[in-house]
N, C-alpha and C positions, 0 to 999 in steps of 0.2 A: 600626424605627418608633418605639420608645420614646424614642430620641434626637431624634426630630423630631415634636414634638406636633402640628404643623400637618398632617402626613400622617395621624396617628391621627384627628384631627378630620374630615378630608376623607372618611375611610372610615366613621367612626362616625355622623356626622350624617346622611348619606343612609340608612344602615341604620335609624336610629331614626325618621326621618321615614316611611320605608316601613312599618316595623312599626306605628307609630301609625296610619297610614292604613288598614292591613289590619285592625287591631283595631277602629277606628271603623266600617268597613264591615260587619264581621262582627257587631258589637254592634247596629248599626242593622237589618241584614237579619234576624237572629234575634229581634229585639225583646225581648231580655232586660233584666231590671231591673239586672243586673250586667254588668260589662265581659266581653266574650267574647274570650279569648285562645286561638285554635284550637290552636297547638302544645302548650300546657299541657293543654288538655282532652284532646287526643289521647294525651298521655303518661299522664294520670290514668286514662283508660279502659283503655289497654293494660297498665297496671301492675296491674290487678285480674284475677287468674286466673279469677274467676267470669265476667267479661265475655268473656274469650278462649275459655272453654269453650263459649259459645254459638256461636262460629264454627268450633270444632274446634281441637284442640291438636296440636302436632308436636314431635318431638325438637329440642333446641336446635341440633343439627348439620344440620338440614334445609337451611338456606340455603347452607351451605358445601359440603355433599356431594351435594345433590340439585338445588336450584334454580339455583345458579350454573352448574354444568356444563350444565344443561338450557337455559340462556339463552345461553351463550357457546360451548359445544361445544368444538371443537378450538382455539379462541382462548385457552382457559384455559391451555394448555400453552406459549403464547408470550408470556405477560404478563411484563414486566420492570419493576423498580422505577424508575418515572419520577415527575416532580413531582406528578402527580395521583393516584398510587397510594395515598398515605396517606389522602387524602380518601375514596376508595372503600372502602378497607379498614376505616377507622374507622366508616363508615356501616353496612357489612355486619355488623361486630361488634356495633354498638349494636342493630341490628334482631334479631340472633341472641339477645339477652337475653330476648326475648319468645317465648312458647311457640306463638303462632299465626304461622305462617310460610308466606306464599304467594310464588310466584315474581315476581309483578308488583310486590311491594314493592321488589325490587332493581333495577327499571328505571332509576332515576337513576344508580345505581352502574355499570350496564352501559356507559353512554356513557363514563364516566371510565376504566373498565378497558380498553375497546377502544382508547383513546388510548395505552395502555401496551403494546399488542401490538407485538412486534418480529418481522417476517417473516423466514423463513430466508434466509440469504445465498446458499446454493447454489441454482443455477437449477432443478435437478431437484426438490430438496426443496421449493422454493417452489411449483412446479407441483402437487406432491402435496398441499401444504397448501391451496392455492386450490381444488383438487378436493374435498377433504374439507370445506372451508368451504361450498362451494356445495351439496353433497349434504346437509350438516347443516341448512342453512337451508331447503332444499326440504322435507325431512322435518319440521322444526319448524313450517314454515308449514302443512303438511297437518294435523299433530297438533293444534297449538294453534288453527289457524284453522277447522278443520272438526269435529274430534272432541271436543276438550276443552270440556265443557259445551255441546256442539253441539245438544243436544235441548231447551234451555230455550225458544228462540223457537218451534219447532214445537209443543212442549207447550202453550205459552201460547195459540197459535191454536186448538189442539184443545179446551182447557178453555173457551175463549170460546164455541166452538160447542155445548158441553154446557150452558152457562148454569147451573152449580150455585149453591147458596146460598153456599158457601164453598170455598176451595181452600187446602190446606196444602202448602207447599214445604219440602222437607227435603234437606239436603246438596246444594244447587244454588246457582248464582249468584243474586243478587237478581233476581226475575222482573220482566219488563217488563209491568206491569199494564195499560198502555195498549193492549196487543194483545188484551185480553179483550173489547174493543169494548162494554163495559158497565160502569157504575159500581155495579151491584147485587151484584157478587160480592165477598164478603169475602175478602181475601188475608191469610194467616197465614204469614209467612216465618220459619221456625225456623233457617235457616242451617245450621250444622253442630252443632246442639245435641245432647246425648246422648239416647239412646232413651227414657230415663225421662221427659224433658220432653215428648217426642212423645206418649207414652202418657198423660201427665197432661192435655195439651191436648185430645186426642181424647176422653178420658173425660168431660171437663167441657163439651164442646160441646153446644149445643141440638140437637134433632132437625132433620133437613133433609137435603138432598142435599149431601154433602161428599165431595170427592175429595182424594187425596194424590198429590203428584208427588214421586218419589224415584228415585234411580239404582238400576238392577238390581243393582249391585255392593254395595248396602247389605244384606248378608246377614242383618242383624238382623231384617229384616221377614219372613224365611222362616217364622218360627214363627207368623205371623198369617194366612198364606194360607188354611189350613183350620181356623182357630180357631173354636170354637163358644162361647167365653166371652163377655166383655163386648163385644168387637168383633173384626171380622175384615176381610180384604181380598179384593177380587176385581179381577183385572186388566182394565182397560178398553182400554188403548192402550199401544203401545211404540214408541220411536224408537231404532233400533239404532246410529246414528252418534253415539254419545255416550260420552265417557270422563270419569270423575270423578277427575282427577289431584290433587284436593285431599284425597282420602281414602286416602292411602298410610300404611299402618301397618307399617313395617319392624320395629319393636321387637317387636310381638306375633306377626306372621305371617312375618317374614323376607322378604328380597327376592323369592324365588321364589313364595312363597305370596301376597304382596301383588300382584305383577304377574299372577299366574294369576287372582286374583279380579277385579282392575280391568279387565283386558283380556278375559279369558274370559267375564266377565259384564258386558260393556259394554252400555249402553243406558239410556234414561230411561223410566220406567213411570208411567202414570197409573192409580192404584188407586181403586176405589170403596170407601168405608168403610161397612161394615154394622155397626150397633150393636144389641146385644140390648135395650138400654133403649128403643129406638125401634121394637121389634117387627119389625126387618128383619134377616134372617140371610143370609149368603152361601149360594148354592145348593150 
């Protein structure tokens, strides 16, 4: 391409025009006084460890050893070096530099990697592979389509029926606030923030009816169930068809301990927060 400048221009010009159009639309939409370059803003946000801590941090190898096998399954054994492989590999490696790693971040790379899959030539081996591929996708469809973060929508509907003054969401996907059926409920989304931030937020809240929505697998909350200090928790509601696969801690708990906690304590719980400062204590 370097020897043919005209080809470089034909590639670069549409790219520059598209980039300029996207920048102009983003700048207009967000109404900023300065130019909005979304990819650059994304990089700056994710390069700050303090920002990533709000969403939860993972080991750098999570994408390679956990998320990629979970998305591709038996297909990962059949990947061969084809023209699109370098693009997928470089993208995965770049995303692995950041400590917040969710499987959905790899979805663009999955398409590229599947184009690099080479099926077995032997007829029997190919049948076995197709069988394993079908079984894997059926299981993945149930786990990711029903159980993973599956309690967020039912919990939103339940919280809407309670009509509290405010609701705190912790270690869940971003809640669909439109399901609350009211604009009077204050929603505080703490994402995957550390426990210390949750305690700080609860301690500084004004008095009123406040509920906390958090997964049952968040064992850090066990200490607050019977607490008689500044605040405590009382279970109001639970949805059992919920797995929080974004809260895997293999480094601290090991594989067995992690899966025992996440699967054995599956479920999403709505807790009523009782604060001593408001003269309300858990029974």
